[in-house]
N, C-alpha and C positions, 0 to 999 in steps of 0.2 A: 504494499500499499504505500508506503512511504517512498518508495523507488518511482511509483507511477506518478506520485506528485512532485517528486522532482524532475521528473521528465516532463511534465505540464507546466510548470516555472520555466524550464528552458526554452520550451516552443511558446510561451506567450512572451518571456523575453525577447526570442527573436521577431516574432510579431511583430511586437511595439517597435523593435528598433527599426525595421521595414519601413512599418507604416510611418513613423516620424520620420524616417528618410525620403518615403515620398511625398509627404506631408513639405517637407523642406527642400524641396528639390533644386529650387530657383537660388536659394541660399549655399546650397552645394554646390551647384555649379560654379557660382562665383568664388567660393572656397578653393575650389579644384582649379581654376583659371591659376589662381594665385600660387598654389602647390606645384603646377607646370612650370609655372615662369620661375620660381624658386630652384626648382630642379636643373631647368635649362642653363641660367646665368649662374646658379650659384653652388649645384654640387656637380654638373655635368664638366665645368672648367679646372676642376678639382684635379682631373685625371691629367692635366699638365704640369702637377707637379712632378711628375718622372722627369721631367726634362733637368731637374736639379739632381738627379742621380746620374745622366748620362755624359757621357765623356766630351762631347763637344757636339752640340745640338746647332743643327743649322734652320735658319729661317724658313728656307726654302724645303724643308723636308715635314710633309702633313703630319700631325700629331696622331691622327686614327687612320694608321698605315702600319704594313709589314715591315715597311723599312725602317720606321720609327723603334718599334717593337724589336727589332733585330740588332739595332745600333748598339755599339759598344757602351757598355755601363763603364762610371767612373771607378778610379782605383779605391783602394781601401774601403770595400766592400760598398761602394756609392756614394762617399761620404767626401771624396777628395777634395771637391769644390771646399766644403765645410770648413776643413782643416785648413785649405790654403787662406779662408776669408780670415779664419781666428789668428793664422801665422801672419798676416799682410803687415807691413810696417804701420798704416793709416787704422788699423782696425780700432785701436784704444783713443784716437783722436776724436773717430767716426762716432764710436759709443758717448764718448764724454760728450761732443758736442749736440747729438740727438736726445740724450738723456738729461743734459745740462738745459738746454733749451724747453724742452716737456715739461720739465719738474719745476722750473721757474713759471711758466704756465699754468701748471696747475697750483701753485703756490700763491701766485698774484691774480690771474685771469678767472680763476674758478671762483674764489668767494667775492671778488667784487661786484658782478652782476647779482648776486644773492642781496648784497648790500645796496645795490642800485634798485634793484627793486622793492626792497621794504622803505627805501626813501622816498620812490614813486608813489607807492602807494600812500603814503603819508600827505602827500600832498591833496588840498582839497579845490584847490583852483583848476576846474577841470580844462580851461583851455590850454593855461602854463603846462598841464600835466601831458597833455597830446602834442603841444606845442613841442616838447621836452622828448616825449617818444618819437616823433616822427624824423628829428634831428638825428637822433643816435641810433634809429635803425637805417637811415639811409647809407652809411657805409658798407652794410652788411651788402646791398644788391650790387654793389661796386665790384668788379671781378678784380683779382689780385692783379692783372696786367696791367691795368689802369691804375689802382692804386700804385703799383709798383712805380709807374713813370711820374706820379704826383711826389713820391715819398724822394724818389732819387733829385729831382727838381728843388722841392724845396731843402733837402740836404747836401745839395752843392756848396761849393766853396761862397757864392754871390748867391745863395737862396736864401728862400723867407727866413728858415729857422738861426741862417746865420746874421742877416739883419736884426733879428729881432734880438739876438742875444747881443751883438754889437751895441745894438740901442739901449739896453739894459746893462750897460758895460761886465757882463758877464765875461765875454771875450773879447779881444783888440784886433784877430786878424781871422778870417772865415776857415772853418776846417769842414774838409772834404770825409765829412762821418763815415760814408759807405767805403772809405780807404782803409780805414783803420780797423782791425779785427776786433780790438776792445771795445769799440760801440755796438759791434753786431747783434749781441745776443740783448742789448737793450731797444734796439731800432726793431728787434722781432716780436720782442715782448710787449712794446708800447704799441705798434703799429696794428699787433693782432688785438689789443684791448680797444682800440680805436673802431676796427672795424666790426668787430662783435658784440662787444657791451651794450648795446641795446638790443640785438637781436636774441642774447642769451636769456635776457631779463625776462623774456617773454613768458616762457613756459614757469618763471617763478611767480610772475601777475597772474597767470592764469591758476597756480595753485592756490595763491593767496587768495583770489575772488570765490573761490569755492568754500571758502572757511565761513564757519556757519557764526551770522553775525550777534547774536544772542551771548556768543561769550564774551563778545567785546562789551555787550551792554551791560552784563554781570559785573563783568571787570571793572567798570566806571563806577558801576554803582558801590562796589567795595572800595572807590578811590584809588584806584590803579592808574597810575600815569602811562603816558602813550608809550615811552620805553619801557615800563613794565609789561605792557600788553605785548608789545614786539617779542619780548624775550621770554614770556608764559606762554601766548598763546600764536602767535605768528609763527615764530621759528619752530615750536614743536610740531606744527599743524604742516608745515610744508617739508618735513624732517625725511619722510619716504622720500620727496621728488629729489631733494638734494642727494640723498645716498644712492639712488639709481642711477644720478648723474655722472655721481662722483666715481661709483663703479667704472661706470661707461669711459670715463676721463681716463682713470687709470687704466684701464683696457689699452686706450689709445696713447699711452707714453711713448711708444717708438715711433709715432706719426709725428713729425716736425712741421706739418704742412708743407708740404713739396711746392704748391704753386708760390706760396709767401717767400720761402727762401731761395726758391730757383730764379726770381725775378731780383730780388735784392741781392743777390750772389754776383761777386766779382772775383779775378784773380788776386785780388788785393786783398781781401777779408776772406780768402778761402778756409784759412786756418781754421777760422770759426764756425764758419759757415757749411763744411763740408759733411751732412748728416746722412743717415744711413740711406734716405729715398734719393738722396742726388747724387749719391755714391752708386749706387745702383740703376740709375739712368745712365750715368757715364758707361759705366761698365758694359750694360746692354746696347745702348743707343751708338755709341760713340767707338767701343770695342770691340762691338759685335759677339761679347762671350755672354750668350744667352743660357748657357748653361750652369754659368758661375751668377749670374746676375738673378737665375731664378732660384740658385742656393740660399742667396742673401735673403731675396724674398720670403723663402719658406723658413728662414731660422727667426727673421723678425715676426712674421707670424707665430708661430710657435711661441716664443719668449712673450708677446702680446697677450696670448690666452692663457701663460702660467699668471701674468701681471693681473689680468682680470679674475681668475679662479680665485687668487690668491686674497685679492680686494674683497670679491663676493664674499669669502668665508669669514672675514674680519668683519666687515658690517653686518654680517648675518647673526654673530656672536655678538656684537656689540648692541644693536638695537633692532633685531629680528627682522632685518628688511635687507633683501636680496634680490637678484635677478633669477637664480635658479638654487 
């Protein structure tokens, strides 16, 4: 009897599943299209990882061919390109520049949009608030090619920045800032903040707008100041959003914004601007060493995943918020 009941429950469960699937067919088709897109553009290209383990891949060699599959593997079990990169004279300089720029962006450019969103939220004059939002959002919509040209002009010896500094008696002669490696990291951090500050604050403003206003009313009744309300209500309420974005930011530490650095780099500042993305680009597009460049890219991806996993585990233990 018990066996029959179990069988009936299983049949009912299957029937319910297929009935629900049929009733949601339009939603399922939409979801299926997304899955197909992900398979084609996210998972199928992962087959190209094999290039990193081949001795010398040629761009004329089709990936999905017997010629590619039968081509010679790299030495040391396919890891020759990885070993060569680790022994490269530029390895530590590249890693130092990549992590140095990314960590500074994380320490400076990650919290400032949060502070900016909190400040915007406290503005009561709607016209002024919208004006500030519009002005700060605008640079995001300009490409780094355009902004790179603007910054190169501004920071030339006779550029706007030098004229301003001379008039303020901070310097006496013009400085070609992009010609000096010591200024490069500061320029990258400041220009990235200028471009993305307003845009990055949008998600925090959206999170703040979803906070129950009754909490603020209760706090005001209790005599809480505006600063106290921010500290005890606003920040704790948006902390899950901050945590998720922080995890993603840590996972992106190996990305130093290729577009930005590519347009600002020149031979004079190469010592501080040669990051892993730029090195990979030069290796692949100039030296035509595709297998070696693929190995560098794979190394970067693996390291980024490790950083993402560590950040996820730490935040999960600290405030029970995580990606997975």
